[in-house]
DRENMAR-52245 format. One record per residue (C-alpha): residue in three letters; x, y, z. Coordinates in steps of 0.25 Angstrom, whole numbers, plus 2048, in hexadecimal, padded with zeros to 3 digits. Last residue first. Example, Ala and Ser with C-alpha at 12.3 -4.5 7.8 and 13.67 -1.06 7.14 Angstrom:
<atoms>
SER8377FC81D/ALA8317EE81F/
</atoms>
This chain:
<atoms>
UNK97F82686D/UNK98081A877/UNK978821882/UNK96C821879/UNK96582C872/UNK95882B869/UNK957839863/UNK94B841866/UNK94384585A/UNK944854856/UNK93985E858/UNK94086B858/UNK94886784C/UNK93B866845/UNK939875848/UNK945879840/UNK942870834/UNK933875834/UNK937883833/UNK928889833/UNK92B89683A/UNK92989C848/UNK9268A9842/UNK91D8A4837/UNK91589C841/UNK9148A984A/UNK90F8B183E/UNK9068A783A/UNK8FF8A6847/UNK8FE8B5848/UNK8F88B583A/UNK8EE8AB83E/UNK8E98B384A/UNK8E88BF840/UNK8DF8B7837/UNK8D58B4841/UNK8C98B883A/UNK8CE8B382D/UNK8D18A6834/UNK8C38A5839/UNK8BC8A882C/UNK8C589E824/UNK8C289482F/UNK8B389682E/UNK8B489581F/UNK8B9886821/UNK8AD883829/UNK8A488981F/UNK8A9880814/UNK8A987481D/UNK89A877821/UNK896878812/UNK89E86B80F/UNK897863819/UNK8A185981D/UNK8A185A82C/UNK8A884E834/UNK8AF85783E/UNK8A285F841/UNK8A186D83D/UNK899875848/UNK895882841/UNK89B88F83C/UNK8A988B841/UNK8B289384A/UNK8C1891844/UNK8CC88B84D/UNK8D989284E/UNK8E289185A/UNK8F089785C/UNK8F8896868/UNK90589E86A/UNK90E897874/UNK91289C882/UNK91388E889/UNK907891892/UNK8FF899887/UNK90188D87E/UNK8FA884889/UNK8EF88E88B/UNK8EC88E87C/UNK8EB87F87C/UNK8E287F888/UNK8D988A882/UNK8D8882874/UNK8D587587B/UNK8CA87C884/UNK8C3883879/UNK8C487D86B/UNK8C886F867/UNK8BF86786F/UNK8BD85886C/UNK8BA85387A/UNK8B386087C/UNK8A985F871/UNK8A7850873/UNK8A3853881/UNK89A85F87E/UNK893858874/UNK89184C87D/UNK88C855888/UNK88285C87E/UNK87C84E87A/UNK87B84B889/UNK87385788C/UNK86A855880/UNK867847886/UNK86584E893/UNK85B85888E/UNK85384C887/UNK854844894/UNK84D84E89D/UNK84A8488AA/UNK8598448AD/UNK85E8528A9/UNK86C8548A4/UNK86E8638A1/UNK879867898/UNK873874893/UNK871874884/UNK87D87987B/UNK87D885872/UNK887885866/UNK89588B865/UNK89B88B857/UNK8A5881853/UNK8B4885854/UNK8BC880849/UNK8C6875846/UNK8D187A84F/UNK8E087E84C/UNK8EA880858/UNK8F7887854/UNK90188785F/UNK90E89085E/UNK91D890860/UNK91E884869/UNK92C88186E/UNK93287486B/UNK93C86D875/UNK94986986D/UNK951870878/UNK951863881/UNK95785B875/UNK963864875/UNK965861884/UNK963852880/UNK96F853876/UNK97885B87F/UNK97685188A/UNK978845881/UNK98684A87D/UNK98884E88C/UNK985840890/UNK98E83A885/UNK99A843888/UNK999840897/UNK999831894/UNK9A683288C/UNK9AC83A897/UNK9A98308A1/UNK9B68308AA/UNK9AD82F8B7/UNK9B183C8BC/UNK9B08418AE/UNK9A183F8AF/UNK9A084A8B9/UNK9A88538B2/UNK9A18518A5/UNK9938548AA/UNK98884D8B1/UNK9858568BD/UNK97E8618B5/UNK9758578AE/UNK9728508BB/UNK96C85D8C1/UNK9648608B5/UNK95F8528B3/UNK95A84F8C1/UNK94C8498BD/UNK9528438B1/UNK95D83C8B9/UNK9538378C3/UNK94B8318B8/UNK9578298B2/UNK95E8258BF/UNK9558188C1/UNK9568148B2/UNK9658158B2/UNK96880D8BF/UNK96B8008B9/UNK9718068AC/UNK97D80B8B4/UNK97F8198B6/UNK9878248AE/UNK9848228A0/UNK97681C8A0/UNK9728278AA/UNK9788328A2/UNK97082D896/UNK96382B89E/UNK96483A8A3/UNK96783F895/UNK95A83888F/UNK95183D89B/UNK95684B89A/UNK95684C88B/UNK94784688B/UNK94184F895/UNK94285C88E/UNK93F857880/UNK93484F886/UNK92D85B88C/UNK92E86287F/UNK927857877/UNK91D856882/UNK91A865882/UNK919864873/UNK90F859874/UNK90786087F/UNK90586C875/UNK90086386B/UNK8F785C874/UNK8F186A878/UNK8EF86D86A/UNK8E8860866/UNK8DA866865/UNK8D185A863/UNK8DA85386D/UNK8D1849875/UNK8C684486C/UNK8CD84C861/UNK8D7841860/UNK8CD839858/UNK8CC82A85B/UNK8D681F85C/UNK8D2811862/UNK8CB808858/UNK8D880884F/UNK8D381684B/UNK8C5819851/UNK8B981A847/UNK8B6828841/UNK8AB832843/UNK8A482E850/UNK8B282F858/UNK8BC838850/UNK8C782F84A/UNK8CE83B844/UNK8DB83A84D/UNK8DC82B84A/UNK8DA82C83B/UNK8E583783B/UNK8EF82E842/UNK8EB823838/UNK8ED82C82C/UNK8FB82F832/UNK8FF821833/UNK90481E841/UNK910815843/UNK91B81F83F/UNK915829849/UNK91A820854/UNK911822860/UNK91382E86A/UNK90A82B876/UNK91382E881/UNK916820885/UNK91881C876/UNK923827875/UNK92A822881/UNK92A81487B/UNK92F81986E/UNK93A821874/UNK93A830875/UNK93B83C86C/UNK92C83D86B/UNK92583885F/UNK92183E851/UNK91583D847/UNK90B83D852/UNK8FE836856/UNK8F883B863/UNK8F083486E/UNK8E5838877/UNK8E082C87F/UNK8D2827882/UNK8CF823891/UNK8CB81888E/UNK8D280F884/UNK8D180D875/UNK8CF81C873/UNK8DD82186E/UNK8DA83086A/UNK8E183685F/UNK8EA84385D/UNK8F3846852/UNK90084D855/UNK90985184A/UNK91885684A/UNK91A85F83D/UNK921858836/UNK92584A833/UNK91984482F/UNK91D83682B/UNK91D831839/UNK90E833839/UNK90D827830/UNK90A827821/UNK8FD82281B/UNK8F982F814/UNK8F283C818/UNK8E783E80E/UNK8E5830809/UNK8E7829816/UNK8DE83381D/UNK8D3830813/UNK8D4821814/UNK8D3822823/UNK8C782B822/UNK8C0822819/UNK8C4816822/UNK8BD81D82D/UNK8B081E827/UNK8A882882F/UNK8A282583D/UNK89882A83B/UNK88C82A831/UNK888834827/UNK89283181C/UNK8A0836818/UNK8A883E822/UNK8B583881C/UNK8B483B80D/UNK8AC84880E/UNK8B484E819/UNK8C284A814/UNK8C1850807/UNK8C085E80D/UNK8CA85A817/UNK8D485680D/UNK8D2863805/UNK8D586B812/UNK8E2863814/UNK8E6866806/UNK8E4875808/UNK8EC874815/UNK8F786E80E/UNK8FC86080F/UNK90B85E813/UNK90985181C/UNK909859828/UNK8FD861823/UNK8F6854821/UNK8F985082F/UNK8F585C836/UNK8E885D82E/UNK8E584F832/UNK8E9851840/UNK8E085D841/UNK8D485583C/UNK8D684B847/UNK8DF852851/UNK8EB85984E/UNK8F985D854/UNK90486484D/UNK912867851/UNK91C86F848/UNK913879841/UNK918884837/UNK91987A82C/UNK90A87882D/UNK906886828/UNK909886819/UNK90C894814/UNK9068A2813/UNK9068A2822/UNK8F88AA822/UNK8F38A0818/UNK8F8894820/UNK8F189A82C/UNK8E489B824/UNK8E688D81E/UNK8E888782C/UNK8DB88D830/UNK8D4886825/UNK8DB879828/UNK8D7879836/UNK8C887C832/UNK8C9871828/UNK8CC868834/UNK8BD86A837/UNK8BB85D82F/UNK8BF85583B/UNK8C185E847/UNK8CF85C84E/UNK8D8867852/UNK8E586B84C/UNK8F186F855/UNK8FD87684F/UNK90A878857/UNK916881853/UNK92487D857/UNK93088685C/UNK93D87E85D/UNK944886853/UNK93F894856/UNK94789B84B/UNK9528A484B/UNK9568B0842/UNK9598B884F/UNK94E8C284B/UNK9458B5848/UNK9488B1857/UNK9438BE85C/UNK9378BE853/UNK9348B0858/UNK9348B5867/UNK92C8C1864/UNK9228B885D/UNK9228AE869/UNK91F8BA872/UNK9148BF869/UNK90D8B2868/UNK90E8AF877/UNK9088BD87B/UNK8FD8BC870/UNK8F98AE876/UNK8F78B5883/UNK8EF8C087D/UNK8E68B7875/UNK8E38AF882/UNK8DF8BC889/UNK8D78C187C/UNK8CF8B487C/UNK8D18AC86F/UNK8D28AE860/UNK8D48BD861/UNK8D38C3853/UNK8DE8CC84D/UNK8D98D6843/UNK8D18D1837/UNK8D78CD82A/UNK8D88D681E/UNK8E38CE817/UNK8DA8C880D/UNK8D58D5809/UNK8CB8E080D/UNK8D08ED805/UNK8C38EF7FE/UNK8BC8F080C/UNK8AD8EE808/UNK8AF8DF80B/UNK8B08E281A/UNK8A58EC81B/UNK89C8E1814/UNK88F8E380D/UNK88D8F280C/UNK89C8F4809/UNK89B8E97FE/UNK89E8F47F3/UNK8988F37E5/UNK88F8FF7E7/UNK8999077EE/UNK89E90E7E2/UNK8AB9157E0/UNK8B590A7E3/UNK8C29117DE/UNK8C79137EC/UNK8C79057EF/UNK8D09017E3/UNK8DD9017EA/UNK8D78F87F5/UNK8D38ED7EA/UNK8C58EA7E8/UNK8BF8DD7ED/UNK8B68E17F8/UNK8B18EE7F2/UNK8AF8EC7E3/UNK8B88E87D8/UNK8B48EA7C9/UNK8C28EC7C4/UNK8CE8E57C9/UNK8DB8EE7C7/UNK8DD8F07D6/UNK8DD8E17D9/UNK8D18DA7DF/UNK8D18D87EE/UNK8D78CC7F4/UNK8D08BF7F9/UNK8D88B9805/UNK8CE8AF80B/UNK8C78B9814/UNK8C58C2808/UNK8BE8B7801/UNK8B48B580C/UNK8B28C480E/UNK8AE8C57FF/UNK8A58B97FF/UNK89E8BE80C/UNK89C8CC806/UNK8968C87F9/UNK8958D57F1/UNK8968CD7E4/UNK8A18D67DF/UNK8A88D47EC/UNK8A78C57EB/UNK8AC8C57DC/UNK8B88CE7DF/UNK8BB8C47EB/UNK8BA8B87E2/UNK8C58BF7D9/UNK8C18C57CB/UNK8CC8C77C1/UNK8C28C47B6/UNK8CA8B87B3/UNK8C88B37C1/UNK8D08B87CD/UNK8D68AF7D8/UNK8D78B77E5/UNK8CD8AE7EE/UNK8D68A27EC/UNK8CE8967F0/UNK8D488E7FC/UNK8CA885801/UNK8C588F80B/UNK8C3899800/UNK8BB88F7F8/UNK8B288C803/UNK8B089A806/UNK8AB89D7F8/UNK8A38917F7/UNK89B895804/UNK89A8A47FF/UNK8948A07F2/UNK8918AE7EC/UNK8918A77DE/UNK89C8B07D9/UNK8A48AD7E6/UNK8A389E7E4/UNK8A789F7D5/UNK8B38A87D8/UNK8B789E7E3/UNK8B68927D9/UNK8C089A7D0/UNK8BC8A37C5/UNK8C78A57B9/UNK8BC8A77AF/UNK8C08997A9/UNK8BF8937B6/UNK8CA8947C1/UNK8CF88A7CB/UNK8D18907D9/UNK8CD8847E1/UNK8D587B7D9/UNK8D186D7DD/UNK8D78677EA/UNK8CE85B7EC/UNK8C78627F8/UNK8C386D7EE/UNK8BA8637E7/UNK8B385E7F3/UNK8B286C7F9/UNK8AC8727EC/UNK8A28667EB/UNK89D8687F9/UNK89C8777F7/UNK8938767EA/UNK8908847E7/UNK88D8807D9/UNK89688B7D3/UNK8A18867DD/UNK89F8787D9/UNK8A187C7CA/UNK8AD8847CD/UNK8B38797D5/UNK8B186F7CA/UNK8BA8787C1/UNK8B48827B8/UNK8BB8867AB/UNK8AD8887A3/UNK8B187B79B/UNK8B38737A8/UNK8BF8747B0/UNK8C78697B7/UNK8CC86D7C5/UNK8CA8607CC/UNK8D08597C0/UNK8CC84A7C3/UNK8D683E7C4/UNK8DC8417D1/UNK8CF8447D8/UNK8C98377D3/UNK8C382F7DE/UNK8C28397E9/UNK8BF8447DF/UNK8B483C7D8/UNK8AD8377E6/UNK8AE8457EC/UNK8A784B7DF/UNK89C83F7E0/UNK8998437EF/UNK8998527ED/UNK88E8537E3/UNK88C85B7D6/UNK8998577CF/UNK89985A7C0/UNK8A68637C1/UNK8AD8577C7/UNK8A984E7BC/UNK8AF8577B2/UNK8A88637AC/UNK8AC86779E/UNK89E86C79A/UNK89A860791/UNK89F85779C/UNK8AD8537A0/UNK8B48457A2/UNK8C08437AA/UNK8BA83C7B6/UNK8B38327AC/UNK8C082C7A8/UNK8C08237B3/UNK8B481B7AE/UNK8AF80F7B7/UNK8B88137C2/UNK8B48217C2/UNK8A581D7C1/UNK8A78137CD/UNK8AE81E7D5/UNK8A48287D3/UNK89981E7D7/UNK8A081A7E4/UNK8A28297E8/UNK8968297F2/UNK88882F7F5/UNK8858337E6/UNK87F8417E3/UNK8818407D4/UNK88784B7CC/UNK8958457CD/UNK8908377C9/UNK88A83D7BC/UNK8978437B9/UNK89E8367BB/UNK89382F7B2/UNK8968387A6/UNK88D8457A4/UNK88A84B797/UNK87B84B799/UNK87C83C79E/UNK888835798/UNK88A826795/UNK899822795/UNK89781A7A2/UNK89180E79C/UNK88A8037A3/UNK88F7F57A0/UNK8897ED7AB/UNK8967EF7B4/UNK8947FE7B3/UNK8857FC7B7/UNK88A7F57C3/UNK8947FF7C7/UNK88A80A7C6/UNK8808027CF/UNK88B8007D9/UNK88F80F7D8/UNK8818157DB/UNK8828247DC/UNK8748257D6/UNK87982E7CB/UNK8848247C8/UNK8798197C7/UNK8718217BE/UNK87D8237B5/UNK87E8147B4/UNK8708137B0/UNK87181C7A4/UNK86D82A7A6/UNK869832799/UNK85D83A79F/UNK852831799/UNK85982479D/UNK86681F797/UNK869810793/UNK87680B797/UNK8727FF7A0/UNK8647FC799/UNK8697F278F/UNK86C7E979B/UNK85E7E779F/UNK85A7DD794/UNK8647D3799/UNK85E7D27A7/UNK8697CF7B1/UNK86D7DD7B1/UNK8607E17B7/UNK8637D97C4/UNK8727DF7C4/UNK86C7ED7C3/UNK8627EA7CF/UNK86D7E47D7/UNK8767F07D5/UNK86B7F97DB/UNK8608037D7/UNK8658107D0/UNK86C8087C5/UNK85F7FF7C5/UNK85680A7C1/UNK85F80E7B5/UNK8617FF7B2/UNK8517FD7B1/UNK8508097A7/UNK84F8187AA/UNK84882079F/UNK84282B7A7/UNK8348267A6/UNK8398187AA/UNK83F80E7A1/UNK83C80079D/UNK8477F7797/UNK8477ED7A2/UNK8397E779D/UNK8337DE7A7/UNK8337D07A2/UNK8307C77AE/UNK83F7C57B1/UNK8407D47B1/UNK8357D67BB/UNK83A7CB7C4/UNK8487D17C5/UNK8427DE7C8/UNK8397D97D3/UNK8457D27D9/UNK84E7DE7D9/UNK8437E87DE/UNK84D7F47DF/UNK8427FE7DF/UNK8488057D3/UNK8497F77CC/UNK83A7F47CF/UNK8368027CA/UNK83D8007BD/UNK8377F27BB/UNK8297F87BE/UNK82B8037B4/UNK82D8117B9/UNK82681E7B5/UNK8278237C4/UNK8188297C3/UNK81481F7C0/UNK8188107BF/UNK81B80B7B1/UNK8137FE7AE/UNK81C7F57A5/UNK81E7EB7B0/UNK80F7EA7B2/UNK80C7E77A3/UNK8167DB7A4/UNK80E7D67B0/UNK8007D67A9/UNK7F67E07AC/UNK7E77DA7AA/UNK7EB7CF7B3/UNK7EF7C17AF/UNK7FE7C67AE/UNK7FD7CB7BC/UNK7F97BD7C1/UNK8047B77BA/UNK80E7C17BF/UNK8087BE7CD/UNK80B7B07CC/UNK8197B27C5/UNK81D7BB7D1/UNK81F7CA7CE/UNK8157CE7D8/UNK81D7C67E2/UNK8297D07E1/UNK8227DA7E9/UNK82C7E47EC/UNK8227EF7F1/UNK8267F97E6/UNK8277EE7DB/UNK8197E97DF/UNK8147F77DF/UNK8197F97D1/UNK8137EC7CC/UNK8057EF7D2/UNK8047FD7CD/UNK80A80A7D3/UNK8028177D2/UNK8008187E1/UNK80F8187E4/UNK81081B7F3/UNK8028177F7/UNK80380A7EF/UNK8118087F5/UNK80B809803/UNK800800800/
</atoms>
C-alpha cells in the first residue's frame, strides 16, 4: 500500500519490481498473466510515468538482480531506452559492478556499451560523473572507449567537473589513459582549468603533480589560478597554491591573480593571495598595480590590506591615480576631491601612506613587564655594541626558539616567522641555535632544520590539512599521517640533523603517572649510561618521522605510537620552560663534569684503586682546596714529575671545558594563536538539578583540557619571569584569532581568515618585531662560532 501511495501511476509489474516480488515472474504467474487481456510481453513494454522508464530499466535502477535476470531470460528487450536516451548499460553503470556483470552475460546487451544518450554521454562517462571507480574499471574491461568526447570534454575533464568523494576515479582514468592529462579543450583549457570541485583537483595533483603544468595558459593567457580567482573558489585556489604554482603569473593583459581578485572586489581572495606570497607591486601591461585598482574602485578594505603587505604608490609619471595610490610628489597636482577616498577612510586618504607606515611601538604586555624587558634589552644591546666596537663577537651566546603545539594552527607560527624574515631580509632560522617544538611546532622546527623555506612549509601545511583530516570520524587514519611525514620529512634519523639543536616533546603514557620525554638530535657529554639515566636517547636510533609522529599523536585525533607515546602537548604544549631548563642542565654539566673527571683522574694516579670510589665524592666536594694542594712541588716530594704533567694537562683541558657554558642571547616564543574569550556558565553541581550538573561537568572537562594543553597565560608568564631572573630578553608572538580554530580544522575560509589575522597582528606589532630583528642582527648568525660553544665532551682516560 505504501508503494501505491508513493507511486499512484505504477502498474502491477512496476509495483512488483519496486517491492522486489520475484514471485510475480514465476512460470505459473506468467502463464496466468498471458491468459489475461494484457500478456506479460506487453507489460514489459509498458513505460512508467512520469519517469519515462521501461520495467527493465526500473529494475536495473532499483538493483533487483534476480528480477533483471528473470526478465532478460523471459525475453525482455535490452535495447529499450528511456526518454533521455539512456539504455540498460547506462543504468547499470550507475547501479553496481554486479549489475554490469549480469547484463554482460547476455550477448544482446554488449552492443550498448559505447552508445551515447541524448546528451552524448556513454555509460563510462556516467560512471565517471557518479565517481564510481569500480564500475568505471569494469566498463573498461568490457571494452568501453575513453576516446569519446562530450561537448568537447574528455573523460578526465568530466571527472574534474564531478563532485566525487575520492580520488580513485581520477587514478583509474589516468592509469587507463595517461595522455589525457596533456589534452586541452577548444578554449585551450587543461584538466586543471576545468576543475570545479576540490576533491578531484586534489586527486589529480596528488597523483600527477610532476606531470601537469600548474602554470599552463589557455588561449586567453589565463592560468588555472586566474580561473579559480575569477570564480571566487577559495578552496581550489588554496589547493593549487599548495603545490607551488606561480602565484604572480600574468595573463595576456599582464594581470596576476591578485589583479583579478582586486578588480572583482573580493577581499577574501585578495587577502589569501597576499598571505600566500603574492607580490602587490606587479604592474599589468597598462602599468596598473593592484593598489592602483583598489584606489580607483574606492575599496578601503582592499586598499588597506594591500598597504599592510607592502603595496607601494604609483610612480610619479603614472596618470589616472587617485588618493590612496598617488605618489607623494603628485599630491599637490590633485585638483579634484571627487576621486578621493577621504570620506571613506582617513587612513587611505593620505597619499603618502606606504608599506613602511607602521604604527608606533605597541605594548605587547603589561607596562611593568615591558619596562623590565626593555631594561634587559637595552643592557644587552649596549654590551653587544661595545663588543662590536672592539671587533669582537659573542662566541658563546645562543638564541633560543620555542614553538607551541596546535595542529593546523602551525600556519600561525609560519605567518609570524615570515613577518620576522621579511624584516630581517634573509632566512631567520640560522639565527637560532637551540629549538624546542611540540606537535606542529616540532614539524616546523624539523622542516626548517632540513633546509626547507617558510613558504615550502606553508604549502606542506595546506596540503596536510586536506590529506590528513579526511573524514568526519575520529581518530583519523594514522597510516596516512605517517606516509605524509615520511614523504615531507624523509626517513633519516634525528642524528642526521646537525644544527640547530632540536628538542621534540612527547608523553610516555604506558604507565601512570605519565612522563614527559624529549627526543633530541644531540646527547650530553656523558657516558651512554648517564645519558640514558637523564632521558637522552641515542638520536641515531630515532627516525625523524617517528619523532614527529609521537609528538603529534593527539588523543582522540590519532592513535598512540607503539601503544605508549602520545602528543607532547598534554604536558608541554608550550615548551619554552623546558628549553630554558635544558640550557641550564647543559651549563650545569659543564660546571660539574670537569671537577668530577679531574678528581677521578687524580685519585687514580695518587691512590690505590681499592679506595678510589670511596674518595671520589669527597674529592669533588672539596675540589677547590684539593686543586691548590695538588701542585708540582707536592708531587716532586714523591718524585712523580710525569704524574704531575698528566694531572695539570687534564686540569687545563677541563678548565677550558668549564668555559664552554653558553649564554642565552634572547628567547623567542611563538604561539599558535589566542582564541577569543567566551562566557562560561557557573560551575555549580546540584544534586537535584541533573541538567545543570551535566553542563557543569562538561564545562569542567573543557577547563581541564584547556589548562592541560595551555600555551597562553601562565606558561608565558613563567617563561618571561625565568628570563627576567637571568636577565635575558624574552619575545612572545601569538596572534589573536577571529574564532576558536580547532587543531583539525580544514575549512578553507577559516584557514584563510586565520592567516590574515596573523598579518594584522604582525603589522600592528611591527615595532616589536623590529626590536627582535635588531637584536638578532647584533648577536649575529655565525653558526660556525656558535657550534663551537656547543661541543661534544671528549672521552678521556688516565692513559691519554
